[in-house]
N, C-alpha and C positions, 0 to 999 in steps of 0.2 A: 553655365560658367560661374554665376554668382554663388550657386550652391556649393560648387567645388571650393571656392575661395573661403566661404564661411566654414566649411568642414576643415580645411587646412588650418585656418586660424585657431579653431577650437582645439585641434590636435596639438598644435604648438603651445597653446596656453597650458594644456594639460601636461605636456612634457616639461615645460618650464617649472610648473609646480612640483612635478615628480622629481625633478633634478635636485630639489632640496633634500631629498631623502635617498640619495644614491648609495651604491655599495662602497666597499672599502677603497677601491682604487679609482672611483669616479672622480672627475675633476671638482674641486671646490673653488676653482678660479675661472671657470668659464663664465665670464661676466655678462651683464646686461648688454654691453656694447657688442660682445661676440654674438649673443643671441640675435640682436638686431641685424647684424651683418648676415648671419645665416638665414634669417627669415626673409630679409629683403632680397637676398639672392634667389631663394626658392620661389617666393611670390612674384618677384620681378621676371624671372625666367618663364613662369607660368603665363603671365600677362603678355610677354613678348611672343610666346608660342601661339597665343590666341590672335595676336595682331598679324603675324606673318603666315598664318595658315593659308593653304591654297583655297581661294574662293570658288574655284571650279568644283563641280560635283562629279561623281562617278569613280569607278575603280582605278582608272589610269591616274587620276589626280591624287587619290588617297594612297595608292601603293607605289607610284612612280613619280609623283610630283609633276605629272604632265610632261616629263622629260624636259623640264625647263629650269633646272637648278644650276647655278654657276659651279664650275669645276672646283674652284677654291673652297667654296662652302662644303661641297661634297667631300673634298679631301680632308678638311678639318673634322667633319663628321666621322669619316673613316678612322682617323687617328683617335678621336674620342671614344668611338665604339670599341676599338681594339685595345686601347690602353687599359681601361677598367680600373677599379679601385685596387686590384691586386698589385698594380705597379706602385701605387702610393703606400700601401701598408705592408704588402707581402715581400716586396724586394728589400726594403730596409730591414724587415724582420728576419729575412734569410741571412743578410749580411751580419746582423746583430747576434744571431744564434751561435751556439757554441762552436760549430764546425763551419760556419758561414765564411765566405770570401767573395772575391769579384768574378769567380769563374762563370757565374750566371750570365755575365755580359757577353760571353762567347755566343749566346743564343741570338743576340742581335744581328749577327751575320746572316743567320737563316731567316730572320724576320725581314731583312732587306731583300735577300735572294728570292724568297717566296713571292713578294710583290712583283718583282721583275718577271718571274715565271708566269704569273697570272696574266700580266699585261700582254705577253707575246704568245700565250698558248690558247687561252679560252675566252678572253674578253671580247676579241673580235667576233668569235662565233656567236656569242650571246647577243651582240648588237645586230649582227646580220639577220638573226632569226627573230628579233624583236620580242624576246621572252620576258616574262615577269620574274622568273626564278631559274636557277640551274636545273630544277626538276622538270620544268617545261622543256628545256633543251634536251634533257635525257629522254623525255617522253617522245619528242619529235624524232629522235634517233633510234631509240631502243624499245619504244612501246610503253603502254600504260602501266603494265604490271611492274616493270623495272622502275618507272618513275615513282610509283607508289611505294615501292621498297625504299627508294632513296629518300622520299619524304618522311617515311617512318624513321629511318636512321637519323635524319636531320632533327626531327622533333625530339627524339630520345636524347641525342647528343646535346642539342641546344638547351633543353630544359635542365639537364644535369649541370652543364657548365654555367648557365645563367643563375641557377640556384646557388652555386658557390659564390658568384660575384655579388649577388644580393646579400648573402651572408656577410661578405667582407665589408660592404657599406654599412650594414646593420651593426657590426662590431664597433665601427667608429662612433656611431650614435650612442651605442651602449656605454662606451667609455665616457662620453660627454655627460650623459644623463644619469648613469647608474641604473637604468631600467633594464628589464629582461630583454634578452635577444629577440624574443617573439614580438614584443611591442615595437621594437625598433625596425624589425623586418616589415611589419605592417605599414609603418610610416613611409619607408622608402618605396615599397611596392605601390602605395597609393599615389605618390608623385609620378612615378614612372607610368602608371596607368593613365593618369590625367593628361600628361604630356603627349602620350601616344593617341589617346582618345580625341583630343582637341582637333587635330588636323592631319592625322596620318603621317606619312613619311616627310612631308614638307615641314611640319612643325618639328619633327624629330631632328631633321638635318640642321635646321637653323638653331634650335636650342643646343644641339651638340656643338655647333660651331662656337656659340657663346661660351659653353662650358669648357671647350678646349682652351680658349683664351684665359679663362679663370684658372684652370688647373695648371697651365704651364707657368703662369705667374706665381701660383702657389708653390710649385716645385722649386722655382728659383728663390723665393722667399725662404722656404724651408732650408735649402742648402746654405743660403747666406747666414741665417741665424744659427744653424748647426755649427758652422765654422766660427762665427763670432762669439759663441758661448764657451769656446775653449781657449784658456790662457795660452798664448803662443800661436794661436790661429791655425792656418792651414798646415804649416810645417809640423807643429806639435801633434795635430790630428793625424797626419800621415805617419809620424814616428810611432805613436801609440798603436795605430792600426798595423804597422809593419811588425811591431813587437808581438802582436797577437796573431800574426800570420793571416791578416785579413786582405792583404794586397795581392794575393795570388790571382793572376788573371788567366793564364794559359794552362790547359791540361791536355797533354797529347796522348793520354792513356787510350789504349784500344779496348779496355775492359767495358763490355756493353752494359755492365751493371752500374757504372758510374753515370750519374744524371747529367752533369755539366762538363762535357769535354769539347774540344775543338771539332771533332768529327760529328758529334751529336748536333752541334751548332750548324755545321755546313750541310749535313744530309738530313738528319731527323727533323730539325727545326724548320728547314726549308720546306719539307713536305707538310709540316704542321701549318705553317703560314700560308702556303699555297692553298691548302684545304680551307683555311679560314676565309680566304679571299674568293675562292672559286666555287666552293660547294656549300658554304655556310650562308644561308639566306640572310642571317643577321648582318653580315658584312656585304655580301654580293648585292643586296637590294639597293645599297647606296650607289654602288658603281653603275647600276642600271638607271639611275635618275638623271644622268647628264644629258645634254642636248644631242651629242653624237659620240662616236667612238673616239675621236681625237680628244675631246674634252674628258671623256672617261679615263683615257690612258694618262692624261696629265694629273687627274685627281688621284688615281691609284699610285702613280710614280711619286708624286709629291708627298704622299702619306708616309713614305719611308722615314721622313724626319721625325716621326713619332718615336723612333728608337732613342732619340736624345733624352726623352723623359725617363726612360729606363736607366740611362747612365747617370742622370741627375739624382734620381732617387737611390741609386746604389751608393753614391757618395754621401747622401744624407745618412744612409745606414752606417757608413764609416764614421760620420760625425757623431752618431749616437753611441757607437762603440767607445769613442774617445771621451765623450761627455760623461757617460756613466762609469767609465773607469776612474775619472777624477771625482765624480759625485755619485757614489754607489747608491743603488736602489735600496729601500728598506726591505727587510726580510719578507714582510707581508706582500709588498708590491712585486718583489722578485719572484715569490712563489706563484703569484697570479700570472705574471708574464711568462714564467716557465711553462705553465699549463696551457696558456694561449699566447704564443709568441707574437701573433699578429697585432696584439694590442700595444706593442711598445711605441710605435711612432705616434698613434693617437694620444697615448698617455703623455709623451714628451710635448706634443703640441699644446695640449690643454693645461699642462701643469708648469711648463718651463718658459713658454714664449709669452711676449707681451700681449696685453689685451688688444683686440683689433687684428693683430697679425695672426693670432691663433684662430680667430673667427674666419679670416680670409682663407687660411689653409684648410680648415675643416670644410668650408664651402667648396674648395677645390676638390677635396676627397669626395664630397657628395656629387660634384659635377662628373667626376670620373666614374663613379658607381652608377648613377642614374642614367648617364648617357649610353652606357652599355645595355642597361636593362630596358629602357624604352625602345631601343633599336630591336632588341629581341622580341618584344611584344608585338611590334608591327610585323616582323618577319614570321613569327609563329601564327599570327592571325591570318596573314596572306596564305601561308602554306596549308593551314587546316581548312580554311573556308574555300579558297579558290583551287586548291589541289585535291585533297581528300574529300572535302565537302561536296564538290560538284559531281563526284562519282557516286557517293552515297545518296545524295539528293540531286538528281539530274535537273530538277526544276530550277536550280540556282543558275544554270546556264542561260535560261530565258527570262529570268526574273528581272524586274526593273533594277538598274544599277544602284539607285539610291537606297533601295531596300537591302541589297547585298552589302553596301557600305555599312548600313546600320547593323547588320548581322556581324560584320567584321569588327565593328566597335564593341559589340557584346562579347565577341571572342577574345578581344584584348583584356576585358575584365576577368574572364574565366582563366586565361593564361596567367594573369597577374596573381590570382588566388593559388593556382598550381605552383608557380615559382616560389611564392611565399611559404607554402607548406614544405616544398623541397628544401628551401634554405634552412628552415627550422630543423628539418631532419639532419642536414649536413652539420649543424652546429654540434652534434654529438660525435662526429667522425672527422676530426681535424688533425689526425695523425700525420705529421710531416708538414703541417702548415697549409695555408690557403694556396700558396704558390704551386705546390705539388698537386694538391687536390684539384685545382682549377685546370691543370693539364691532363690529369688522369681520367677524370670522369667522361670527357668526350672521346677518349682514346679508342674505345671499342667501336665507336660509330664512324668517326671521320676517316679512318684509314680505308674502310669499305667504300665510303662516299667518293673519296679521291679516285679509287680504282674504277668505280662505275663511270665517273666523269671522263676518264681517259678512254674507256671503252666506247662511250658515246661519241667522243671525238673521232675515234677510229671507225665508228659504225660497226662494231663487232661485238658478238656475244648474244646469247639467248637468256631469257629470264631464268630458266632452270639452271644453266651454267653459272650465272651470276649469283643466284641464291645459294647454290652449293659452295661457291667461292666465299660468299659472305659468312656462311655458317662456319666454314673451315677457318676463315680469318679470325672470327671471334674466339674459336677454340685455341688457336695458336697464340693470340694476344693474351688470353687468360693464362696460358702456360708461361708466357713471358712475364706476365704480372706476378704469378706465383714464384717464379724464379728470381724476381727482383731486377729484371732487365729494365733499363731506363725507359720511361713512358714515351719519350720522343721517338724511340725506334718503333713503337707500335704503329705509327702512321705510315711510314714507307713500307713496312712489312705487311700490314693489312692491305694496302693498295696493291702491292705486287702479288699477293696470294689471290686476290679477287681477279686480277687481270690474267694471271697464268692459268688459273682453273677455268675461267670463262673461255679463253682462247683454246685451251686443250679440249674442252667440251665441244666447242664449235667444230674443231678439226675432226674429232671422233664422229660427230654427226654427219659431217661431209663425207668422210671415208665410208661410213656405213651406207649412206645413200648411194655412193658410187658403186659399192659392191653389189647392192641390191639391183 
C-alpha cells in the first residue's frame, strides 16, 4: 500500500510540473488549490478503499463481498458504474455540438425500463442459483460451451466499451495538464487498478458510493455556475437555447437511421439497459453482492435515480451553448473543440469557473470515470480467471482460494494494461464523439448476450444453434451499421436473431429425431 501511495504522489508531482508546459488549450488557471482538491480526493479515496476492504479471505469475499454489502451502497455503486465520465463530458458536448439538442433525454425512458425488466425477469433466477456471474447461470442451463461463448462476447464488449470510458476520463486530464492522451490514460488506469487490487468488489462498491456523492454534487455545482455565468440567468439561457433549436425534446420519427427518437428510447434503449444489468458482469456483479434477493431488488430499483444526472448534465450543455454565444471561443480553441467536441465541458470548467469549484468538478469527473473502470477490472478478472481460466487450467478449481485471489489480482493488472492500450487506440477514432462511440463498440456483442440469457431462462437452445444465431446476428448488425441504422436498434435485433435461430434449430433437430 505504501508503495502505491509513493508512486501516486510521484506521478502527480510529475503531472504538476508538466502542466506548466501544456498545449494551446490546456488550462492556465488550474490553480494549486485545484490540484490539492484533486490529489486529496484521489489519495483520500485510495486510503478509504484500504480501510473498508473486506478482511475475509477467499473468492466469495473478493468477488461478492461475502454477500454482506448494504443495498444502498450497492445501489450507489450501480449508479456510479453506469454513469461513467461519458455523462459528464459527452452529454454536454452532444448538446453543444452543431446539431445537438435535448432529444438524447428520451433515452432515459429506456434506462429506467431496463432496470425494471431486470428486477422482474432474471435477478430472482441469479439469486436462487447462487451464481457469481450471468455466465455461470448460462452454464447451469445451457452447458459449458454456451457459457464460454457468452464469456467471450462479454470480454470483447466490455473491453471495447471500457476502453472508450477510459479515454473519456483521460481527455479531462489532458485538458487540465496539456499532456498527451497516452500519459493521461496511464494515470487513470493506475488508480483504477489500485482501487480494484486493494480489496476486490468490497473496496470498489464503497469507493463507488463515495464517488457518486462527489459527482452528483459536482453536477449540481456545474449547473449552478453555468446558469450564474449568463447575464439574465435561466431565462436568458433558455431563450438563447431556443433560438438555436437546442430545446427540442421529443422526436416521434419512425426513421430507424435516427439515433435519438422516442421509439429508440422505449425499445432499443430498454434492451441496451437490460443487457447492461443482466448480462454485463461489470454491472451484474454489484447486484449479486447484496444479502438477499429483496435487498438486491431494492438496490437495482433505486439506481434508476441515476438518470437525474443525465438530465442535469444536459442542461449544463444548454448553459455552455448560451455562455459561449455571449462569450465566443477564440479561433484556436474553437478549432480544437471542433476536432474533439468532448473537450468543451472540461475546458469550460478549468478556464471559466472559480478556483476550488473547478477542482471539485474535475474530481467529480474523475469519480465518474474511475468508478466505471475499476468495476470493469474486477468483472473482467472474475470472468477470465473463474470462467475461462478454470477450463483452460482445471487445477484452479482445487487450488487454495488465497492463491486464486492472488492470480485474480494479477489479472486485474493485465486487464488494466489492455484497457489502457485500447483507450489509446480509440483516441484516433472519435468520429461522432464519445457518446456514440461508447454505445457502438459493445453493440455487436451485447445483443447476442441478451439473446443467450433469454434462452437460458427458457432452458432452450443448443450450442450449435446459438453459435449460428450469434454469427448471423453479427452479420446483420454489421449490415445495420453500414446502412447507418441507429446503434440502439442493434441490441434488440441481435437478441431476437439469436433467439429465433436457436429455437428454429432446436425444432429442426426435434423433427429430425422424430422422423428417424
